N, CA, C and O atoms as a GROMACS GRO file, in nm:
protein
  284
    1MET      N    1  -2.527  10.495   6.976
    1MET     CA    2  -2.650  10.522   6.913
    1MET      C    3  -2.655  10.682   6.859
    1MET      O    4  -2.571  10.772   6.865
    2GLN      N    5  -2.792  10.674   6.804
    2GLN     CA    6  -2.788  10.800   6.695
    2GLN      C    7  -2.846  10.894   6.788
    2GLN      O    8  -2.935  10.863   6.867
    3LYS      N    9  -2.778  11.045   6.774
    3LYS     CA   10  -2.854  11.154   6.899
    3LYS      C   11  -2.989  11.162   6.859
    3LYS      O   12  -3.050  11.250   6.921
    4GLU      N   13  -3.058  11.098   6.773
    4GLU     CA   14  -3.245  11.142   6.809
    4GLU      C   15  -3.282  11.027   6.920
    4GLU      O   16  -3.379  11.051   6.992
    5GLU      N   17  -3.194  10.874   6.943
    5GLU     CA   18  -3.205  10.844   7.022
    5GLU      C   19  -3.200  10.814   7.121
    5GLU      O   20  -3.261  10.737   7.196
    6LEU      N   21  -3.080  10.912   7.127
    6LEU     CA   22  -2.997  11.003   7.304
    6LEU      C   23  -3.075  11.115   7.368
    6LEU      O   24  -3.082  11.151   7.485
    7ILE      N   25  -3.148  11.172   7.229
    7ILE     CA   26  -3.243  11.291   7.302
    7ILE      C   27  -3.371  11.223   7.355
    7ILE      O   28  -3.410  11.277   7.459
    8ARG      N   29  -3.420  11.157   7.328
    8ARG     CA   30  -3.510  11.070   7.358
    8ARG      C   31  -3.478  11.031   7.472
    8ARG      O   32  -3.530  11.104   7.557
    9LYS      N   33  -3.398  10.925   7.529
    9LYS     CA   34  -3.377  10.957   7.657
    9LYS      C   35  -3.372  11.023   7.704
    9LYS      O   36  -3.448  11.018   7.801
   10LEU      N   37  -3.296  11.134   7.695
   10LEU     CA   38  -3.266  11.219   7.799
   10LEU      C   39  -3.395  11.322   7.828
   10LEU      O   40  -3.394  11.410   7.913
   11GLN      N   41  -3.488  11.295   7.754
   11GLN     CA   42  -3.623  11.380   7.779
   11GLN      C   43  -3.661  11.292   7.849
   11GLN      O   44  -3.730  11.342   7.938
   12ALA      N   45  -3.652  11.135   7.864
   12ALA     CA   46  -3.739  11.116   7.916
   12ALA      C   47  -3.663  11.071   8.091
   12ALA      O   48  -3.719  11.006   8.179
   13ALA      N   49  -3.612  11.093   8.093
   13ALA     CA   50  -3.487  11.096   8.258
   13ALA      C   51  -3.558  11.184   8.335
   13ALA      O   52  -3.583  11.303   8.316
   14LYS      N   53  -3.593  11.096   8.442
   14LYS     CA   54  -3.608  11.154   8.577
   14LYS      C   55  -3.522  11.199   8.631
   14LYS      O   56  -3.547  11.311   8.677
   15SER      N   57  -3.422  11.160   8.649
   15SER     CA   58  -3.327  11.215   8.799
   15SER      C   59  -3.163  11.244   8.707
   15SER      O   60  -3.133  11.200   8.596
   16VAL      N   61  -3.106  11.303   8.768
   16VAL     CA   62  -2.970  11.386   8.753
   16VAL      C   63  -2.861  11.226   8.719
   16VAL      O   64  -2.786  11.215   8.623
   17ASP      N   65  -2.882  11.120   8.829
   17ASP     CA   66  -2.797  10.998   8.753
   17ASP      C   67  -2.906  10.956   8.653
   17ASP      O   68  -2.854  10.863   8.591
   18GLU      N   69  -2.986  10.969   8.621
   18GLU     CA   70  -2.991  10.882   8.509
   18GLU      C   71  -2.939  10.954   8.384
   18GLU      O   72  -2.868  10.889   8.307
   19ILE      N   73  -2.970  11.103   8.351
   19ILE     CA   74  -2.848  11.130   8.247
   19ILE      C   75  -2.760  11.141   8.298
   19ILE      O   76  -2.686  11.207   8.225
   20ILE      N   77  -2.680  11.103   8.442
   20ILE     CA   78  -2.538  11.106   8.367
   20ILE      C   79  -2.486  10.991   8.330
   20ILE      O   80  -2.376  10.979   8.274
   21ALA      N   81  -2.599  10.857   8.372
   21ALA     CA   82  -2.589  10.715   8.345
   21ALA      C   83  -2.555  10.741   8.184
   21ALA      O   84  -2.451  10.745   8.119
   22ILE      N   85  -2.734  10.761   8.145
   22ILE     CA   86  -2.706  10.799   7.981
   22ILE      C   87  -2.627  10.825   7.914
   22ILE      O   88  -2.592  10.760   7.815
   23ALA      N   89  -2.572  10.954   7.964
   23ALA     CA   90  -2.432  11.004   7.876
   23ALA      C   91  -2.330  10.914   7.865
   23ALA      O   92  -2.275  10.876   7.762
   24LYS      N   93  -2.297  10.870   8.026
   24LYS     CA   94  -2.179  10.768   8.033
   24LYS      C   95  -2.164  10.673   7.920
   24LYS      O   96  -2.068  10.660   7.843
   25GLU      N   97  -2.311  10.591   7.927
   25GLU     CA   98  -2.322  10.506   7.786
   25GLU      C   99  -2.294  10.513   7.676
   25GLU      O  100  -2.289  10.426   7.589
   26ASN      N  101  -2.272  10.634   7.672
   26ASN     CA  102  -2.289  10.722   7.534
   26ASN      C  103  -2.146  10.821   7.462
   26ASN      O  104  -2.117  10.897   7.370
   27GLY      N  105  -2.081  10.738   7.608
   27GLY     CA  106  -1.898  10.864   7.627
   27GLY      C  107  -1.913  10.975   7.614
   27GLY      O  108  -1.848  11.045   7.536
   28ILE      N  109  -1.994  11.010   7.681
   28ILE     CA  110  -1.995  11.186   7.709
   28ILE      C  111  -2.032  11.179   7.857
   28ILE      O  112  -2.124  11.128   7.922
   29GLU      N  113  -1.905  11.264   7.887
   29GLU     CA  114  -1.868  11.290   8.047
   29GLU      C  115  -1.955  11.452   8.038
   29GLU      O  116  -1.920  11.541   7.960
   30ILE      N  117  -2.084  11.466   8.146
   30ILE     CA  118  -2.186  11.564   8.230
   30ILE      C  119  -2.104  11.552   8.363
   30ILE      O  120  -2.047  11.451   8.404
   31THR      N  121  -2.111  11.673   8.420
   31THR     CA  122  -2.079  11.685   8.538
   31THR      C  123  -2.238  11.700   8.627
   31THR      O  124  -2.344  11.748   8.586
   32SER      N  125  -2.213  11.651   8.732
   32SER     CA  126  -2.372  11.670   8.801
   32SER      C  127  -2.473  11.818   8.773
   32SER      O  128  -2.593  11.843   8.757
   33GLU      N  129  -2.339  11.898   8.778
   33GLU     CA  130  -2.417  12.050   8.765
   33GLU      C  131  -2.518  12.009   8.641
   33GLU      O  132  -2.639  11.988   8.633
   34LYS      N  133  -2.407  12.010   8.549
   34LYS     CA  134  -2.484  12.022   8.396
   34LYS      C  135  -2.563  11.928   8.397
   34LYS      O  136  -2.649  11.998   8.343
   35ALA      N  137  -2.630  11.800   8.413
   35ALA     CA  138  -2.710  11.738   8.399
   35ALA      C  139  -2.822  11.738   8.529
   35ALA      O  140  -2.911  11.654   8.526
   36GLN      N  141  -2.815  11.840   8.648
   36GLN     CA  142  -2.919  11.875   8.742
   36GLN      C  143  -2.971  12.043   8.620
   36GLN      O  144  -3.091  12.071   8.619
   37GLU      N  145  -2.889  12.117   8.547
   37GLU     CA  146  -2.984  12.251   8.426
   37GLU      C  147  -2.993  12.144   8.305
   37GLU      O  148  -3.034  12.194   8.200
   38LEU      N  149  -2.970  12.037   8.302
   38LEU     CA  150  -3.064  11.948   8.214
   38LEU      C  151  -3.199  11.898   8.256
   38LEU      O  152  -3.295  11.881   8.182
   39LEU      N  153  -3.192  11.877   8.380
   39LEU     CA  154  -3.350  11.842   8.413
   39LEU      C  155  -3.395  11.880   8.432
   39LEU      O  156  -3.509  11.842   8.406
   40ASP      N  157  -3.379  12.020   8.508
   40ASP     CA  158  -3.468  12.120   8.524
   40ASP      C  159  -3.525  12.189   8.389
   40ASP      O  160  -3.636  12.242   8.383
   41LYS      N  161  -3.439  12.180   8.289
   41LYS     CA  162  -3.476  12.205   8.155
   41LYS      C  163  -3.572  12.164   8.046
   41LYS      O  164  -3.636  12.209   7.951
   42LEU      N  165  -3.541  12.028   8.128
   42LEU     CA  166  -3.654  11.891   8.066
   42LEU      C  167  -3.777  11.908   8.127
   42LEU      O  168  -3.885  11.905   8.067
   43THR      N  169  -3.760  11.927   8.261
   43THR     CA  170  -3.885  11.890   8.309
   43THR      C  171  -3.971  12.015   8.354
   43THR      O  172  -3.944  12.121   8.411
   44VAL      N  173  -4.130  11.934   8.284
   44VAL     CA  174  -4.237  12.023   8.308
   44VAL      C  175  -4.269  12.065   8.433
   44VAL      O  176  -4.321  11.980   8.506
   45LYS      N  177  -4.248  12.204   8.487
   45LYS     CA  178  -4.309  12.252   8.611
   45LYS      C  179  -4.456  12.276   8.668
   45LYS      O  180  -4.423  12.384   8.716
   46ASP      N  181  -4.576  12.267   8.699
   46ASP     CA  182  -4.679  12.275   8.692
   46ASP      C  183  -4.756  12.322   8.562
   46ASP      O  184  -4.813  12.424   8.522
   47GLY      N  185  -4.728  12.187   8.515
   47GLY     CA  186  -4.759  12.167   8.347
   47GLY      C  187  -4.800  12.296   8.247
   47GLY      O  188  -4.895  12.325   8.174
   48GLU      N  189  -4.650  12.366   8.290
   48GLU     CA  190  -4.604  12.483   8.204
   48GLU      C  191  -4.430  12.475   8.165
   48GLU      O  192  -4.336  12.445   8.239
   49LEU      N  193  -4.430  12.502   8.066
   49LEU     CA  194  -4.271  12.485   8.005
   49LEU      C  195  -4.223  12.609   8.063
   49LEU      O  196  -4.283  12.704   8.114
   50SER      N  197  -4.041  12.573   8.036
   50SER     CA  198  -4.034  12.682   8.094
   50SER      C  199  -3.982  12.801   7.950
   50SER      O  200  -3.988  12.766   7.832
   51ASP      N  201  -3.920  12.975   8.008
   51ASP     CA  202  -3.896  12.989   7.888
   51ASP      C  203  -3.840  12.972   7.787
   51ASP      O  204  -3.870  13.030   7.683
   52ASP      N  205  -3.736  12.880   7.802
   52ASP     CA  206  -3.624  12.839   7.742
   52ASP      C  207  -3.667  12.719   7.652
   52ASP      O  208  -3.617  12.716   7.540
   53MET      N  209  -3.755  12.619   7.689
   53MET     CA  210  -3.847  12.530   7.658
   53MET      C  211  -3.922  12.588   7.510
   53MET      O  212  -3.915  12.546   7.395
   54LEU      N  213  -3.991  12.701   7.570
   54LEU     CA  214  -4.098  12.759   7.540
   54LEU      C  215  -3.984  12.790   7.358
   54LEU      O  216  -3.994  12.710   7.265
   55ASP      N  217  -3.897  12.904   7.349
   55ASP     CA  218  -3.840  12.972   7.288
   55ASP      C  219  -3.744  12.841   7.211
   55ASP      O  220  -3.730  12.854   7.089
   56ALA      N  221  -3.699  12.754   7.256
   56ALA     CA  222  -3.673  12.629   7.184
   56ALA      C  223  -3.752  12.528   7.080
   56ALA      O  224  -3.705  12.468   6.982
   57VAL      N  225  -3.901  12.527   7.138
   57VAL     CA  226  -3.974  12.452   7.042
   57VAL      C  227  -4.010  12.562   7.000
   57VAL      O  228  -3.944  12.580   6.898
   58SER      N  229  -4.095  12.672   7.022
   58SER     CA  230  -4.135  12.771   6.954
   58SER      C  231  -4.060  12.795   6.783
   58SER      O  232  -4.125  12.818   6.680
   59GLY      N  233  -3.900  12.779   6.795
   59GLY     CA  234  -3.796  12.808   6.674
   59GLY      C  235  -3.774  12.723   6.631
   59GLY      O  236  -3.710  12.735   6.527
   60GLY      N  237  -3.814  12.553   6.684
   60GLY     CA  238  -3.809  12.492   6.629
   60GLY      C  239  -3.663  12.400   6.617
   60GLY      O  240  -3.614  12.323   6.534
   61GLY      N  241  -3.626  12.456   6.746
   61GLY     CA  242  -3.434  12.498   6.730
   61GLY      C  243  -3.439  12.381   6.876
   61GLY      O  244  -3.335  12.384   6.941
   62PHE      N  245  -3.516  12.310   6.913
   62PHE     CA  246  -3.521  12.218   7.016
   62PHE      C  247  -3.380  12.112   7.054
   62PHE      O  248  -3.302  12.092   7.148
   63LYS      N  249  -3.400  12.074   6.947
   63LYS     CA  250  -3.251  11.944   6.924
   63LYS      C  251  -3.156  12.036   6.883
   63LYS      O  252  -3.041  12.024   6.926
   64ASP      N  253  -3.182  12.121   6.810
   64ASP     CA  254  -3.033  12.220   6.886
   64ASP      C  255  -3.010  12.226   7.005
   64ASP      O  256  -2.935  12.145   7.061
   65TRP      N  257  -3.062  12.314   7.061
   65TRP     CA  258  -3.041  12.311   7.232
   65TRP      C  259  -3.035  12.211   7.288
   65TRP      O  260  -2.951  12.212   7.378
   66LEU      N  261  -3.102  12.097   7.271
   66LEU     CA  262  -3.009  12.006   7.359
   66LEU      C  263  -2.908  11.972   7.305
   66LEU      O  264  -2.820  11.932   7.381
   67ARG      N  265  -2.884  11.974   7.186
   67ARG     CA  266  -2.726  11.915   7.157
   67ARG      C  267  -2.636  12.015   7.223
   67ARG      O  268  -2.528  11.980   7.272
   68GLY      N  269  -2.676  12.128   7.225
   68GLY     CA  270  -2.573  12.259   7.257
   68GLY      C  271  -2.555  12.175   7.470
   68GLY      O  272  -2.510  12.236   7.567
   69ILE      N  273  -2.575  12.120   7.469
   69ILE     CA  274  -2.566  12.103   7.644
   69ILE      C  275  -2.447  12.055   7.659
   69ILE      O  276  -2.368  12.093   7.745
   70PHE      N  277  -2.420  11.941   7.551
   70PHE     CA  278  -2.320  11.855   7.566
   70PHE      C  279  -2.209  11.937   7.478
   70PHE      O  280  -2.104  11.875   7.492
   71ASP      N  281  -2.189  12.038   7.402
   71ASP     CA  282  -2.106  12.083   7.345
   71ASP      C  283  -1.995  12.187   7.416
   71ASP      O  284  -1.904  12.235   7.349
   0.00000   0.00000   0.00000
């Protein structure tokens, strides 16, 4: 799977278990804590983006930020 497709799947994930499953399908080991952190950062709460998401999107570095989760 290409990284772009992986990123899209992770962005669509609705649970920690789903993130872990997607990662595992792609040969990526991720802890439940790291998966929760990723889910929290990807989830829009109350219709507003988090500060981390705003920084990543406004700087054009969202994909780099998301890739960094797995480094």
